[in-house]
C-alpha atoms as a printed R data frame, in Angstrom:
   type eleno elety resid chain resno       x       y       z
1  ATOM     1    CA   MET     A     1 101.626 104.210 122.113
2  ATOM     2    CA   GLY     A     2 104.497 106.633 122.415
3  ATOM     3    CA   ALA     A     3 104.428 110.442 123.261
4  ATOM     4    CA   LEU     A     4 105.028 111.405 119.797
5  ATOM     5    CA   GLU     A     5 102.203 109.325 118.487
6  ATOM     6    CA   ARG     A     6  99.852 110.682 120.939
7  ATOM     7    CA   CYS     A     7 100.695 114.415 119.844
8  ATOM     8    CA   LEU     A     8 100.196 113.458 116.272
9  ATOM     9    CA   GLN     A     9  96.887 111.680 117.104
10 ATOM    10    CA   ARG     A    10  95.778 114.780 119.134
11 ATOM    11    CA   ALA     A    11  96.685 117.018 116.038
12 ATOM    12    CA   GLU     A    12  94.740 114.960 113.707
13 ATOM    13    CA   THR     A    13  91.669 114.683 115.856
14 ATOM    14    CA   GLU     A    14  91.662 118.043 117.448
15 ATOM    15    CA   ARG     A    15  93.671 120.215 114.720
16 ATOM    16    CA   ILE     A    16  95.799 121.408 117.282
17 ATOM    17    CA   TRP     A    17  99.446 120.740 117.797
18 ATOM    18    CA   ARG     A    18 100.363 120.637 121.621
19 ATOM    19    CA   VAL     A    19 102.465 118.446 123.893
20 ATOM    20    CA   ASP     A    20 101.044 117.492 127.362
21 ATOM    21    CA   ALA     A    21 103.026 118.883 130.144
22 ATOM    22    CA   ALA     A    22 103.846 115.367 131.420
23 ATOM    23    CA   GLU     A    23 105.428 114.526 128.054
24 ATOM    24    CA   LEU     A    24 107.523 117.640 127.905
25 ATOM    25    CA   PRO     A    25 110.815 116.141 129.602
26 ATOM    26    CA   LEU     A    26 110.738 113.452 127.108
27 ATOM    27    CA   PHE     A    27 110.351 115.882 123.925
28 ATOM    28    CA   GLN     A    28 113.192 117.940 125.769
29 ATOM    29    CA   ALA     A    29 115.511 115.135 126.219
30 ATOM    30    CA   VAL     A    30 114.977 114.147 122.613
31 ATOM    31    CA   LEU     A    31 115.663 117.654 121.098
32 ATOM    32    CA   GLN     A    32 118.683 118.143 123.367
33 ATOM    33    CA   GLU     A    33 120.176 114.861 121.999
34 ATOM    34    CA   ALA     A    34 119.349 115.803 118.556
35 ATOM    35    CA   ASP     A    35 121.033 119.187 118.934
36 ATOM    36    CA   ARG     A    36 124.113 117.597 120.401
37 ATOM    37    CA   GLN     A    37 124.278 115.138 117.324
38 ATOM    38    CA   LEU     A    38 123.873 117.978 114.951
39 ATOM    39    CA   ALA     A    39 126.618 120.086 116.694
40 ATOM    40    CA   VAL     A    40 129.180 117.359 116.088
41 ATOM    41    CA   ALA     A    41 128.061 115.966 112.786
42 ATOM    42    CA   PRO     A    42 130.422 116.777 110.009
43 ATOM    43    CA   ARG     A    43 129.285 119.234 107.306
44 ATOM    44    CA   TYR     A    44 128.833 116.509 104.627
45 ATOM    45    CA   VAL     A    45 126.353 114.697 106.801
46 ATOM    46    CA   HIS     A    46 124.080 117.774 107.230
47 ATOM    47    CA   TYR     A    47 124.541 118.365 103.221
48 ATOM    48    CA   GLU     A    48 123.671 114.729 102.480
49 ATOM    49    CA   ALA     A    49 120.481 114.790 104.860
50 ATOM    50    CA   ARG     A    50 119.333 118.042 103.164
51 ATOM    51    CA   GLU     A    51 119.678 116.536  99.849
52 ATOM    52    CA   LYS     A    52 117.845 113.433 100.843
53 ATOM    53    CA   LEU     A    53 115.060 115.546 102.198
54 ATOM    54    CA   LYS     A    54 114.717 117.455  98.993
55 ATOM    55    CA   ARG     A    55 114.476 114.249  97.051
56 ATOM    56    CA   PHE     A    56 111.714 112.729  99.166
57 ATOM    57    CA   ALA     A    57 109.836 116.003  99.314
58 ATOM    58    CA   ALA     A    58 109.905 115.945  95.350
59 ATOM    59    CA   SER     A    59 109.123 112.223  95.168
60 ATOM    60    CA   GLY     A    60 105.527 112.625  96.100
61 ATOM    61    CA   ARG     A    61 105.735 109.537  98.287
62 ATOM    62    CA   GLY     A    62 103.530 109.638 101.503
63 ATOM    63    CA   SER     A    63 104.879 110.272 105.059
64 ATOM    64    CA   PRO     A    64 106.667 107.288 106.861
65 ATOM    65    CA   LEU     A    65 104.980 108.275 110.132
66 ATOM    66    CA   MET     A    66 102.607 105.559 111.223
67 ATOM    67    CA   SER     A    67  99.598 107.872 111.569
68 ATOM    68    CA   ALA     A    68  99.994 109.137 108.177
69 ATOM    69    CA   ALA     A    69 100.393 105.476 106.903
70 ATOM    70    CA   ARG     A    70  97.126 104.530 108.461
71 ATOM    71    CA   GLY     A    71  95.392 107.256 106.315
72 ATOM    72    CA   HIS     A    72  94.162 109.450 109.008
């Protein structure tokens, strides 16, 4: 099970969102890469992603995350 899944599982069981200190470097690396990608992406990519998110939010569909899909 990955660090993100463990974080989500803790949030579901403990109702507290936290990342273990040992997992921080992984999350930091992922967020830095996401920031890098966002910084170089053309404006239309940002716009299309925002529109897609708005459509998903309005659709009423459930979360695609595995923990949510299991019904926890």
